[in-house]
C-alpha positions in Angstrom: 111.5 -59.2 -162.0 114.0 -60.5 -159.4 113.3 -61.9 -156.0 115.6 -60.6 -153.3 118.4 -62.2 -151.2 120.0 -64.3 -153.9 123.8 -64.6 -153.8 125.2 -64.0 -157.3 128.7 -64.7 -158.6 130.2 -62.6 -161.3 133.6 -62.1 -163.0 136.3 -61.1 -160.5 134.5 -62.5 -157.5 136.6 -65.1 -155.6 135.8 -67.5 -152.9 135.3 -70.6 -155.1 131.9 -69.6 -156.4 131.3 -70.5 -160.0 131.3 -67.6 -162.5 127.9 -66.4 -163.6 126.2 -68.3 -160.8 123.2 -68.0 -158.4 122.7 -69.7 -155.1 119.1 -70.4 -154.4 117.8 -71.2 -150.9 114.4 -72.8 -150.8 113.8 -71.8 -147.1 113.7 -68.2 -148.3 111.6 -69.0 -151.4 114.1 -67.5 -153.8 113.6 -67.5 -157.5 113.8 -65.4 -160.7 111.0 -64.7 -163.0 110.4 -63.0 -166.4 107.6 -62.8 -168.9 108.4 -62.5 -172.6 106.6 -59.6 -174.3 105.5 -62.0 -177.0 105.6 -65.7 -177.8 108.6 -67.2 -179.6 109.4 -70.5 -181.1 107.9 -73.2 -178.9 109.1 -76.1 -181.0 112.8 -75.5 -181.1 114.9 -74.4 -178.1 117.7 -75.5 -175.8 118.2 -74.9 -172.1 121.6 -75.6 -170.5 122.9 -75.0 -167.0 125.4 -76.2 -164.4 124.0 -77.3 -161.0 125.6 -78.2 -157.7 124.6 -78.6 -154.0 121.0 -79.7 -154.4 118.8 -81.6 -151.9 117.2 -84.9 -152.9 113.6 -83.7 -153.1 111.3 -82.3 -155.7 112.8 -79.1 -157.0 112.1 -77.0 -160.0 115.0 -75.6 -162.1 113.0 -73.9 -164.9 109.2 -73.7 -165.4 106.6 -71.8 -167.4 103.0 -72.0 -166.4 99.7 -71.0 -168.0 96.8 -72.0 -165.7 96.9 -75.8 -165.3 99.5 -76.2 -168.1 103.2 -76.3 -167.2 106.4 -77.0 -169.0 109.4 -77.7 -166.7 112.8 -79.0 -165.9 113.1 -80.4 -162.4 115.0 -82.6 -160.1 113.0 -85.5 -158.6 113.4 -86.6 -155.0 115.1 -89.9 -156.1 117.8 -88.0 -158.1 116.1 -88.3 -161.6 115.9 -85.3 -163.9 112.6 -84.6 -165.5 111.9 -82.5 -168.7 108.1 -82.4 -169.3 104.9 -80.6 -170.2 101.8 -81.2 -168.1 98.5 -80.1 -169.8 96.3 -80.3 -166.7 95.2 -83.9 -167.2 98.3 -85.7 -168.7 101.8 -85.2 -170.1 102.2 -83.8 -173.6 105.8 -84.8 -173.4 107.7 -86.3 -170.5 111.3 -87.6 -170.1 112.3 -88.8 -166.6 115.8 -90.3 -166.5 116.7 -93.7 -165.1 120.1 -92.3 -164.3 120.3 -90.9 -160.8 122.1 -87.6 -160.0 122.7 -87.8 -156.3 126.1 -86.2 -155.6 125.4 -82.7 -154.1 129.2 -82.0 -154.1 129.5 -82.4 -157.9 128.7 -79.9 -160.6 126.4 -81.4 -163.2 126.0 -79.9 -166.6 122.4 -80.5 -167.9 121.2 -79.7 -171.5 117.5 -80.1 -172.3 116.6 -79.9 -176.0 113.2 -79.3 -177.6 113.4 -80.2 -181.3 109.7 -80.6 -182.2 110.4 -80.5 -186.0 112.6 -83.6 -185.8 111.3 -86.4 -188.0 112.4 -89.0 -185.4 110.0 -89.0 -182.5 112.6 -90.1 -180.0 114.9 -87.1 -180.9 112.2 -84.4 -180.4 113.1 -84.0 -176.7 116.6 -84.9 -175.4 118.5 -84.6 -172.2 122.3 -84.5 -171.9 124.3 -84.8 -168.7 128.0 -83.9 -168.6 128.1 -84.2 -172.4 126.4 -87.6 -172.6 123.0 -88.1 -174.1 120.7 -90.0 -171.9 118.6 -92.6 -173.7 117.1 -94.6 -170.8 113.9 -93.2 -169.1 111.4 -94.4 -166.6 108.8 -92.2 -168.4 109.1 -91.5 -172.1 106.5 -89.5 -174.0 107.4 -87.3 -177.0 105.6 -84.5 -178.8 106.1 -82.0 -181.7 105.3 -78.9 -179.7 107.0 -77.3 -176.7 104.0 -76.0 -174.8 104.6 -73.1 -172.4 108.3 -72.4 -172.6 109.0 -69.5 -174.9 105.4 -68.2 -174.8 104.2 -64.9 -173.3 103.6 -66.4 -169.9 105.7 -66.1 -166.7 108.8 -68.2 -166.7 110.5 -69.1 -163.4 114.1 -70.0 -162.6 114.1 -71.9 -159.3 110.4 -72.3 -158.8 107.4 -74.3 -160.1 104.2 -72.6 -159.0 102.2 -75.9 -159.5 98.7 -74.6 -158.8 99.5 -73.1 -155.3 102.0 -75.7 -154.0 105.3 -74.2 -155.2 108.5 -76.2 -155.5 111.6 -74.1 -154.9 115.2 -74.9 -155.7 117.9 -75.1 -153.2 121.2 -75.3 -155.1 123.9 -73.4 -157.0 123.0 -72.7 -160.7 125.7 -71.5 -163.0 125.9 -70.5 -166.7 122.1 -70.8 -167.3 121.6 -70.4 -171.1 118.3 -70.4 -173.1 118.7 -70.5 -176.9 
């Protein structure tokens, strides 16, 4: 289930490392993965995490992949955050922020919400950064279904397999929650 050589912080550990944290190093292709025994609710879920110390390049934070279909949260090389679902030929949903997150010394708190049952299309997928809802996007496509996340396929923390050309995370992640 777990890849090796990941530095993990926990209660009682000092040294300025955030509690409940992981340090990923892309040079060592580190990531975590799990496969749910059965599918769950793909239309309503929330993912939240703190991140710090990332490079400005394509990096995956969370991904679930089923063949050519992928649902993911990733950092773009320009500092945008992207929450999307690629179906092999186009995006089922895609939010890419206009706000840029480029300070590798700051902790950012990201919350990505899938609320496919919401009657307002623009509220079905949402991104919050440091408690503020982002409403300006360079790409904006909404859908009622959540695609691969919370299905019985492999989920990755710190990696997007992307059909053989993996993107790995190089950053600290802390307090990762999936509800």
